[in-house]
C-alpha positions as CSV (number, residue, x, y, z in Angstrom):
1,X,-2.4,17.5,-33.5
2,X,-1.3,14.4,-31.7
3,X,-3.3,11.2,-32.2
4,X,-4.3,9.5,-28.9
5,X,-1.8,11.6,-27.0
6,X,1.1,10.3,-29.1
7,X,3.8,12.9,-29.5
8,X,2.9,14.7,-26.3
9,X,5.5,14.0,-23.6
10,X,4.5,14.0,-20.0
11,X,6.9,15.1,-17.4
12,X,8.6,12.2,-15.7
13,X,6.9,11.0,-12.6
14,X,8.6,11.8,-9.3
15,X,11.2,9.1,-8.5
16,X,10.6,9.6,-4.8
17,X,6.9,8.8,-5.2
18,X,7.8,5.7,-7.3
19,X,10.2,4.4,-4.7
20,X,7.6,4.9,-1.9
21,X,5.0,3.0,-3.9
22,X,7.4,0.1,-4.5
23,X,8.2,0.0,-0.8
24,X,4.5,0.0,0.1
25,X,3.8,-2.8,-2.4
26,X,6.6,-4.9,-0.9
27,X,5.4,-4.3,2.6
28,X,1.7,-5.0,1.8
29,X,2.5,-8.0,-0.3
30,X,5.3,-9.4,1.8
31,X,7.5,-9.4,-1.3
32,X,11.3,-9.8,-1.1
33,X,13.9,-8.5,-3.5
34,X,13.4,-11.6,-5.8
35,X,10.0,-10.1,-6.7
36,X,10.1,-7.4,-9.4
37,X,7.8,-4.4,-8.8
38,X,7.3,-1.9,-11.6
39,X,5.3,1.3,-11.2
40,X,4.2,3.5,-14.1
41,X,1.9,6.5,-14.5
42,X,-0.3,6.6,-17.5
43,X,-2.7,9.1,-19.0
44,X,-5.7,7.5,-20.6
45,X,-7.6,9.6,-23.2
46,X,-10.7,7.3,-23.1
47,X,-13.6,9.1,-21.5
48,X,-14.3,5.9,-19.4
49,X,-10.8,6.1,-17.8
50,X,-10.1,8.2,-14.7
51,X,-7.5,10.2,-16.6
52,X,-4.2,9.7,-14.9
53,X,-3.7,6.3,-13.2
54,X,-0.8,4.5,-11.5
55,X,-0.2,1.0,-12.8
56,X,1.7,-1.5,-10.6
57,X,3.1,-4.7,-12.0
58,X,4.2,-7.4,-9.6
59,X,6.4,-10.1,-11.2
60,X,6.9,-13.1,-8.9
61,X,9.2,-15.8,-10.4
62,X,7.1,-18.7,-11.7
63,X,3.7,-16.9,-11.3
64,X,1.8,-14.8,-13.9
65,X,2.4,-11.1,-13.6
66,X,-0.2,-9.2,-11.6
67,X,-1.3,-5.7,-12.6
68,X,-3.0,-3.4,-10.1
69,X,-4.3,0.1,-10.9
70,X,-4.9,3.1,-8.7
71,X,-6.9,5.9,-10.2
72,X,-4.6,8.7,-9.2
73,X,-1.3,10.2,-10.3
74,X,1.7,8.6,-8.8
75,X,2.5,11.5,-6.5
76,X,-1.0,11.4,-5.0
77,X,-1.2,7.6,-4.2
78,X,-1.2,6.7,-0.5
79,X,-0.1,3.6,1.3
80,X,-3.8,2.9,2.3
81,X,-4.8,3.0,-1.4
82,X,-2.0,0.5,-2.2
83,X,-3.2,-1.8,0.6
84,X,-6.9,-1.5,-0.6
85,X,-5.9,-2.2,-4.2
86,X,-3.9,-5.3,-3.3
87,X,-6.5,-6.7,-0.9
88,X,-9.3,-6.1,-3.5
89,X,-8.2,-9.3,-5.3
90,X,-6.7,-10.1,-8.7
């Protein structure tokens, strides 16, 4: 039995979905190539969590890293959800 999901490998998220999310984040945020955008999909075992979520890290040089979460699997995230998440504030 795996503790907290350790030892259970999830299939890798779709690279096409990841690339689309990065493009949407760049468009919504007006970020150029100097800004690093990382997108990950996590599965949270805590009952208070939505289950699978997409976590987006935006690393602007000289600024603290910003983390934004969307309570969906990466392949289900839409551009409208990215815009809403980024306009919701820090």
